[in-house]
C-alpha angles and dihedrals in degrees: 000000000000113000125227127248127267122207120199101213125190110220092200125223112308137332117340093013100109115105124248088248091054093050091048090055092048089054092053104035125110095207135019124198108195143183138216121264096052135102102273091193083080087076088069088073089065121097118256089250093053114114112231119204122185116208103160134114123266130179090359094301122119105222095192127022121234090248090053091049090055091050091046092053090051091053091047090052089052092050106036132046093220127025125179118207100202115201132178116254111347121345094229101042103087087315096113088233091135091059092050091048091053092049091051093045091051088053091051094250117147109238134183133178134223113200121233134196106267120220086235087076104020097054093056094045093049088052091051093249117135110216089208126029129171111260092008110058128003095188147351137233123215114211131184107232090201129042134178087270094050132254109354131217110274097186094102090065095056094094095048107119095200134071118299117210117193118194126197085022106149097108097032103059097102093047092046090056093043096047096044092050090046088054092054106269112141117252094231096056108132117260138175136198119208120195127199095349114206094017132098087255091062112144135169131201124185131196140108136310091258090057097052097109090054094043092052094065090111131104120280142282092071131181116196122203124193121184146081091280089071088075089065122084112189092167092074104254132293122350115272098222139039111211115201137183136069121345097257093046093048092047094052095046094046090051091052092048092048089053088054092051096253119139109228135175115210123213113180096189094155109089122193115229114191117233124211108274104143090117092071094068091067090052100049093111089069093065136071098180128048110196122196125192099187142026089235090057091052091054094046092048098049096038088054090047089054092048090053090046093238110183107249088218087074086076095047096101097038129110118218131214124191127192092223148352096277091053089048090052089054090052090052090056088064093048101263127116119212112247091196133032116167121232087232111055096217137100089254092050092048091050092052092047092050092048091048089053091050091248107140134109138049095329093064116088116202109205109190153123119293090236095051126123116285090221091097097048098092091057100068150323113322123219118177111219098183147350127225120227128179121248108230095214093051091046088056090050090050091050090053092048092052088070091064106038135081098214141019128204128214126196099187144017089245089057090054092050093047095053101035093046085057102041139005119250106250119242112269096024109121122216122222119187148176120243140349097282092055091046091051091054091052093044090052088060094052100263129127103216127194108238116208116239093247132003111265142096094261093050093046091050091050091051090051091052090051091051093049092049090050092051092049091052092049092046 
């Protein structure tokens, strides 16, 4: 039996970085085998019938060995006419794509590659650092900061006059600095650390070789640059805005700001932790209304329903309420249209809309976050789907970023408490927020926040732009 084809496709570095050729193959493939550290929204290009297999690393644990991946790709080639092996960055730049190609070729499987933009290049460019620059650097060297044997000796690179790029560098920063100085590189040579390139959590710190260990106190993945080009900033200085909240909120707001030409650094320090709510699926017949107060809650609820193999017909006679348009859009992705969306996208507005529709009492199920506003509680039966807790490392990154921005955004009162219990807001940094509850938390701490006209990523981005224009006029 003739086997199918396998394409090694580079996803690039971050959202929107995959090539047109790569997207075309994702649209046509029958199976996709994908890694961590890539833009998973690319999977939305795949057909509903496409099989999606995750084989990446998470939380430091390798879910599938390289040998098993090779065997899996062979089986996929035997089963499907077209398989995409989707890899972050470029397949052949520390992506082990060459090993996978050789395994497939030895098995007689036809294999082709589609290049991607490696973080070795993209991270520097996103930070405004030119890897080569006439009169400054004639070339660059890309070095793996970790190998199968551990952290290598970096002393041999100390005499290299051009730019050094270290990938997978989170745990190697101190040794990079120590070895390069031991080899003769001067301690004040410019250096830069780039965290989470291409993602909403993107952050950059600049300094000298001697300061690398301190600079590298940012979330992985990290790219470290050492060379005279690190003294150049073609991106126009520090980002103007720090965007905080949960990952999906930060991603949406950063995307809107980028589209408006505003440099933003995202720091999603609020992490959703699911709470036990499986019991509610056996009690669905008690309720007429299902009320959702966030898009994240919608996803948690229905993904858990799918995992438990809940019959979708159990929702056939339900009415759905969503606190806002984004939450309603998330409902639609699971096949349900919102019967009620308040004009005012707040807990208070949702309560008033439900009461006006006659939806209050024991047959209304409130599916929400544990830290949400209590304004809705009298309307129905409350079930907490998740709680949000701050990530200490990301809080530290946010605190560092506050020193270099002109404004900070907040999407919830819990986000305000998390950050401002950890660090003071520097003088001159304006706060822009979503909703009355968030504004009240800021006001209680002595700040006068700008509240966007209506909750939503577009409205928040517009409010930020107005604040930045105001500051420029005053400056």
